KEKE-3310 file (N, C-alpha, C; in steps of 0.2 Angstrom, whole numbers, plus 5000, padded with zeros to 4 digits):
npx = (5053:5048:5053:5042:5031:5033:5030:5018:5010:5012:5007:4991:4987:4994:4989:4983:4993:5002:5011:5024:5026:5026:5037:5047:5046:5050:5063:5070:5069:5077:5084:5089:5099:5097:5105:5100:5097:5102:5100:5091:5090:5077:5072:5074:5076:5081:5076:5070:5062:5050:5048:5047:5044:5051:5055:5055:5056:5052:5055:5048:5053:5054:5066:5070:5076:5083:5089:5081:5069:5054:5043:5034:5027:5026:5033:5030:5033:5029:5023:5022:5033:5027:5029:5042:5043:5036:5041:5040:5029:5024:5030:5030:5039:5046:5053:5061:5066:5072:5073:5080:5072:5074:5084:5083:5075:5074:5065:5068:5060:5067:5065:5063:5059:5047:5040:5038:5029:5019:5015:5009:4999:4983:4978:4989:4992:4981:4982:4994:4992:4981:4987:4998:4990:4983:4993:4998:4986:4987:4998:4994:4984:4992:5000:4989:4986:4998:4996:4983:4981:4986:5003:5003:4993:4998:5009:5003:4997:5007:5013:5002:5003:5015:5013:5004:5011:5021:5014:5015:5013:5024:5035:5051:5058:5065:5065:5069:5065:5051:5050:5053:5042:5032:5035:5042:5052:5064:5065:5052:5044:5049:5044:5031:5028:5031:5021:5010:5013:5011:4997:4993:4994:5005:5020:5036:5052:5070:5074:5062:5044:5030:5013:4999:4986:4978:4967:4964:4975:4971:4960:4966)
npy = (5068:5077:5076:5078:5076:5062:5057:5062:5055:5042:5040:5040:5048:5060:5073:5075:5078:5089:5104:5104:5090:5086:5092:5085:5072:5075:5080:5070:5058:5046:5043:5029:5020:5004:4991:4978:4962:4965:4961:4964:4962:4961:4962:4952:4961:4972:4987:4994:5004:5013:5010:5016:5010:5018:5017:5002:4984:4973:4958:4951:4940:4925:4915:4898:4887:4878:4884:4886:4897:4906:4915:4929:4941:4954:4970:4985:5000:5014:5007:5003:4997:4991:4981:4981:4990:4985:4981:4992:4991:4985:4970:4964:4956:4954:4943:4945:4945:4955:4956:4964:4964:4971:4985:4997:5011:5016:5024:5028:5030:5033:5023:5030:5043:5040:5034:5044:5052:5043:5040:5053:5055:5050:5047:5042:5031:5023:5020:5013:5002:4996:4993:4984:4974:4970:4965:4955:4947:4944:4936:4925:4920:4915:4905:4897:4893:4885:4875:4869:4869:4862:4859:4862:4871:4882:4885:4889:4900:4908:4911:4918:4929:4935:4938:4948:4957:4960:4963:4956:4942:4934:4928:4932:4922:4911:4894:4892:4904:4903:4891:4896:4905:4896:4888:4876:4863:4866:4856:4850:4861:4861:4849:4851:4862:4857:4848:4857:4863:4852:4852:4863:4875:4883:4889:4883:4890:4892:4900:4907:4908:4906:4912:4904:4901:4909:4909:4896:4892:4899:4891:4880)
npz = (5000:5014:5031:5040:5032:5029:5042:5045:5035:5039:5052:5058:5069:5069:5067:5079:5088:5099:5095:5100:5103:5089:5085:5093:5087:5074:5075:5081:5074:5064:5049:5039:5027:5021:5014:5002:5009:5021:5038:5053:5071:5084:5100:5116:5126:5120:5112:5098:5095:5085:5068:5051:5035:5023:5010:5000:5003:5016:5025:5039:5051:5062:5071:5073:5086:5080:5069:5058:5049:5049:5040:5045:5041:5028:5025:5016:5006:5016:5027:5044:5056:5070:5080:5083:5093:5103:5116:5123:5131:5146:5152:5139:5127:5111:5101:5086:5068:5055:5038:5024:5009:4997:4993:5005:5013:5030:5042:5059:5075:5090:5105:5117:5113:5106:5116:5126:5119:5118:5131:5134:5125:5121:5109:5102:5110:5109:5095:5094:5103:5096:5083:5087:5092:5081:5073:5081:5079:5066:5066:5074:5066:5056:5062:5065:5052:5049:5058:5055:5041:5025:5017:5004:5002:5009:5002:4990:4994:4998:4985:4979:4988:4984:4971:4972:4979:4970:4958:4947:4935:4933:4943:4951:4960:4973:4978:4991:4997:4996:5004:5017:5018:5019:5029:5028:5021:5008:4998:4999:4994:4981:4976:4977:4969:4956:4955:4955:4942:4934:4936:4929:4935:4937:4929:4927:4927:4927:4942:4942:4943:4935:4936:4931:4934:4945:4952:4953:4962:4973:4977:4983)
capx = (5048:5051:5052:5035:5027:5033:5027:5010:5007:5012:5003:4984:4986:4998:4985:4981:4998:5004:5017:5030:5026:5028:5044:5051:5047:5053:5070:5074:5068:5083:5084:5095:5099:5099:5106:5097:5100:5103:5096:5091:5086:5074:5070:5079:5077:5083:5070:5073:5058:5045:5051:5043:5048:5050:5055:5058:5052:5055:5052:5049:5052:5056:5071:5069:5082:5087:5092:5077:5065:5047:5040:5028:5023:5030:5031:5032:5033:5024:5021:5025:5035:5026:5031:5049:5042:5031:5044:5038:5023:5026:5029:5030:5046:5045:5060:5060:5071:5069:5077:5078:5072:5076:5087:5077:5076:5070:5065:5067:5059:5069:5060:5062:5055:5040:5037:5036:5023:5014:5012:5006:4993:4978:4977:4995:4991:4975:4984:4999:4989:4977:4992:5001:4984:4982:4999:4997:4981:4990:5003:4990:4981:4998:5001:4983:4987:5003:4993:4977:4981:4992:5008:5002:4989:5002:5014:4999:4995:5013:5013:4997:5005:5021:5010:5001:5017:5025:5010:5016:5012:5030:5039:5058:5058:5068:5061:5071:5061:5044:5050:5053:5036:5027:5037:5043:5058:5065:5063:5045:5042:5051:5040:5024:5028:5031:5014:5006:5015:5007:4990:4992:4993:5011:5025:5042:5059:5075:5073:5056:5038:5024:5007:4995:4979:4978:4960:4965:4979:4967:4956:4969)
capy = (5070:5080:5072:5079:5073:5055:5055:5063:5050:5035:5040:5044:5052:5066:5080:5076:5080:5096:5106:5102:5083:5085:5094:5080:5067:5077:5081:5064:5052:5045:5039:5025:5016:4997:4987:4972:4956:4967:4958:4967:4958:4965:4958:4951:4967:4978:4990:4998:5010:5012:5010:5017:5008:5024:5014:4995:4978:4970:4952:4950:4932:4922:4910:4892:4885:4874:4888:4888:4903:4906:4922:4931:4945:4958:4977:4989:5007:5017:5003:5005:4991:4993:4976:4982:4994:4981:4981:4998:4989:4981:4962:4961:4956:4950:4941:4944:4948:4959:4955:4968:4960:4976:4991:5000:5017:5015:5029:5025:5034:5030:5021:5035:5048:5038:5032:5050:5054:5037:5042:5059:5056:5045:5045:5038:5025:5019:5018:5008:4996:4993:4990:4978:4969:4968:4961:4948:4943:4941:4930:4919:4917:4912:4899:4892:4890:4880:4869:4866:4868:4858:4863:4864:4877:4887:4887:4892:4906:4912:4913:4923:4935:4938:4940:4954:4962:4962:4965:4952:4935:4930:4929:4930:4919:4905:4889:4893:4909:4900:4887:4900:4908:4891:4885:4869:4862:4867:4850:4850:4866:4859:4844:4853:4866:4852:4846:4863:4864:4847:4854:4869:4881:4888:4887:4884:4891:4893:4906:4910:4904:4910:4910:4903:4901:4912:4907:4889:4892:4901:4886:4874)
capz = (5005:5020:5037:5043:5027:5031:5049:5044:5031:5042:5058:5058:5075:5068:5068:5086:5092:5100:5091:5104:5101:5082:5084:5095:5083:5068:5076:5083:5069:5061:5043:5037:5021:5023:5008:5001:5012:5028:5043:5060:5076:5089:5106:5121:5130:5115:5109:5093:5094:5080:5062:5046:5029:5019:5003:5000:5005:5021:5027:5046:5053:5068:5070:5077:5089:5075:5064:5052:5050:5047:5038:5049:5037:5025:5025:5010:5007:5020:5032:5051:5060:5077:5084:5086:5099:5108:5122:5127:5135:5152:5151:5132:5123:5105:5097:5078:5064:5049:5032:5018:5002:4992:4996:5009:5018:5035:5047:5066:5080:5096:5110:5123:5110:5105:5123:5129:5116:5119:5138:5134:5120:5121:5102:5101:5114:5105:5089:5096:5105:5090:5078:5090:5093:5074:5070:5084:5076:5059:5068:5076:5060:5052:5065:5064:5045:5050:5062:5052:5033:5022:5015:4997:5003:5012:4996:4985:4997:4997:4978:4978:4991:4980:4965:4974:4981:4964:4953:4941:4935:4933:4950:4952:4967:4974:4982:4998:5000:4997:5010:5023:5019:5020:5035:5026:5018:5001:4994:4998:4989:4974:4974:4976:4963:4950:4955:4952:4935:4931:4936:4925:4939:4936:4924:4931:4923:4932:4946:4941:4944:4931:4939:4926:4936:4952:4955:4955:4968:4979:4979:4986)
cpx = (5051:5049:5045:5030:5027:5029:5020:5007:5007:5008:4996:4983:4990:4995:4983:4986:4999:5010:5023:5031:5029:5035:5049:5052:5051:5061:5074:5073:5074:5082:5090:5094:5101:5099:5102:5101:5102:5098:5097:5087:5083:5072:5076:5081:5079:5076:5072:5069:5053:5049:5046:5047:5046:5050:5058:5053:5055:5052:5054:5048:5055:5061:5070:5076:5086:5090:5087:5073:5059:5045:5034:5023:5028:5028:5034:5032:5027:5022:5025:5026:5033:5028:5038:5049:5038:5034:5043:5033:5026:5025:5029:5037:5045:5052:5058:5066:5068:5074:5075:5078:5074:5081:5082:5080:5071:5071:5064:5066:5061:5064:5058:5058:5048:5036:5034:5029:5017:5011:5008:4999:4989:4977:4983:4994:4986:4978:4989:4996:4985:4982:4995:4996:4983:4987:4999:4992:4983:4994:4999:4987:4986:4999:4995:4984:4992:5000:4988:4977:4987:4997:5007:4998:4993:5007:5010:4998:5001:5014:5008:5000:5010:5018:5007:5006:5020:5021:5011:5014:5018:5034:5046:5059:5061:5064:5063:5066:5054:5044:5050:5046:5031:5029:5038:5050:5058:5063:5056:5042:5043:5046:5033:5023:5028:5024:5009:5007:5011:5000:4988:4991:4999:5015:5032:5048:5064:5075:5067:5050:5033:5018:5002:4987:4979:4972:4961:4970:4975:4962:4959:4969)
cpy = (5072:5075:5072:5076:5065:5053:5056:5058:5043:5035:5044:5049:5059:5072:5081:5078:5087:5098:5104:5094:5082:5087:5089:5074:5069:5077:5074:5057:5052:5040:5035:5021:5009:4993:4981:4966:4958:4964:4962:4963:4963:4960:4957:4957:4973:4980:4995:5005:5008:5014:5011:5015:5014:5021:5007:4990:4974:4963:4951:4942:4931:4916:4904:4891:4881:4878:4890:4894:4903:4914:4924:4936:4950:4965:4980:4996:5010:5014:5005:4998:4993:4988:4977:4987:4991:4981:4987:4996:4984:4974:4960:4962:4952:4949:4940:4947:4951:4959:4960:4964:4964:4981:4995:5007:5016:5021:5026:5031:5031:5029:5027:5041:5046:5036:5038:5052:5049:5039:5048:5059:5050:5042:5040:5031:5020:5016:5012:5002:4992:4990:4984:4973:4966:4964:4955:4944:4940:4935:4924:4916:4913:4905:4894:4889:4884:4874:4865:4866:4864:4862:4866:4871:4883:4890:4891:4899:4911:4915:4918:4930:4939:4941:4947:4959:4965:4965:4962:4945:4931:4932:4927:4928:4913:4900:4890:4899:4907:4895:4891:4903:4903:4887:4877:4869:4864:4862:4849:4855:4864:4854:4846:4858:4862:4850:4851:4864:4858:4848:4860:4875:4886:4885:4888:4885:4892:4900:4910:4905:4909:4907:4910:4903:4903:4909:4900:4888:4894:4896:4880:4874)
cpz = (5011:5026:5040:5039:5028:5037:5048:5040:5034:5048:5057:5064:5074:5070:5075:5091:5093:5095:5094:5102:5094:5081:5087:5090:5076:5069:5078:5079:5065:5054:5041:5031:5023:5016:5008:5005:5020:5033:5050:5064:5081:5094:5111:5125:5126:5112:5104:5092:5088:5073:5056:5039:5024:5011:5004:5002:5010:5023:5035:5048:5060:5066:5075:5081:5085:5070:5058:5054:5047:5046:5042:5044:5033:5026:5019:5011:5011:5026:5038:5054:5068:5082:5087:5092:5104:5115:5126:5132:5140:5151:5144:5129:5117:5102:5090:5075:5058:5043:5026:5012:4996:4996:4999:5013:5023:5040:5054:5071:5087:5101:5115:5120:5109:5111:5126:5126:5117:5126:5138:5130:5120:5114:5100:5104:5111:5099:5090:5098:5100:5085:5081:5090:5086:5071:5074:5081:5070:5061:5070:5071:5056:5055:5065:5057:5046:5053:5058:5044:5031:5019:5008:4997:5005:5006:4991:4988:4997:4990:4977:4982:4987:4974:4967:4976:4974:4958:4946:4941:4935:4939:4949:4959:4968:4978:4989:5001:5001:5003:5016:5024:5021:5027:5034:5023:5010:4996:4993:4994:4982:4971:4972:4970:4956:4950:4952:4945:4931:4930:4932:4929:4938:4931:4927:4926:4929:4935:4945:4941:4940:4934:4933:4928:4944:4955:4957:4961:4974:4981:4983:4993)
residu = (MET:LYS:ARG:GLU:GLU:ILE:LEU:ALA:LYS:ALA:PHE:PRO:PHE:TRP:ASP:ASP:LEU:THR:GLU:GLU:GLN:LYS:LYS:GLU:LEU:ARG:GLU:TYR:THR:ILE:GLU:ASN:PHE:CYS:PRO:LYS:LYS:THR:THR:LEU:HIS:PHE:GLY:GLY:GLY:GLU:CYS:ALA:GLY:VAL:GLN:ILE:ILE:ARG:GLN:GLY:GLN:VAL:ARG:VAL:PHE:ILE:THR:SER:PRO:GLY:GLY:GLY:ASP:ILE:THR:LEU:PHE:ARG:LEU:VAL:ASP:GLY:ASP:VAL:SER:ILE:LEU:SER:ALA:ALA:CYS:MET:LEU:ASN:GLY:MET:ASP:VAL:GLU:MET:ASP:MET:GLU:MET:GLU:THR:ASP:CYS:ARG:ILE:CYS:THR:ILE:PRO:LYS:ARG:VAL:TYR:LYS:ALA:VAL:TYR:ASP:GLU:SER:SER:ALA:VAL:LYS:GLU:TYR:THR:LEU:GLU:MET:ILE:SER:GLU:LYS:PHE:SER:ASP:VAL:MET:TRP:LEU:PHE:ASN:GLN:PHE:VAL:PHE:SER:ASN:VAL:ALA:SER:ARG:ILE:ALA:GLY:ALA:LEU:ILE:GLU:HIS:ARG:GLY:LEU:SER:GLY:ARG:GLU:VAL:LEU:SER:ILE:THR:HIS:GLU:ILE:LEU:ALA:LYS:ASP:ALA:GLY:THR:ALA:ARG:GLU:VAL:VAL:THR:ARG:ILE:LEU:LYS:GLN:PHE:GLN:LYS:ASP:GLY:LEU:VAL:LYS:LEU:THR:ARG:GLY:ARG:VAL:GLU:ILE:LEU:ASP:ALA:ALA:GLY:LEU:GLY:ARG:ILE)
# end
């Protein structure tokens, strides 16, 4: 896929840009290959710009002072990582990390290039603010889940999310990954999955979780 096709598919404002603006974005967008398990950090005054996940699956998370981490959301083919550019906005600095869960190809528009188009185009500004607002709403919903829902419900939700991402009933997933998604300890995940198995919701084998009753998990 050509660079312009990638940008046009990712950004709904593409047709509203001038030819000069399109040229700037085309010429300065950088594509990188990031192997599985690569981790990138954003924040602390560093602004990566806007990133497009051309291919692959990415986990976006925050790390606690104690070293644990909590999954905020995932990005897949064609998604835009807009929070990595949030520091373009005055007074906003978002600390987060991005882990490649598969081999990934990521296109990055440098901060100065995107900021120039952002300042010139109301369509770009509207899109950017809307996307940042949407992501912060997702994060606030997640933290409400942590505060007001039980751990079993969060683990069930994580299983349903991975089922949707993979399109499979049998998930190749570790208890550690589910613990990060649910914001709990691996031992707690193991105990709750065993209870799910007793209840006929899942079947556990080494390194795999087979979902037997997705509707039942959704009711937890």
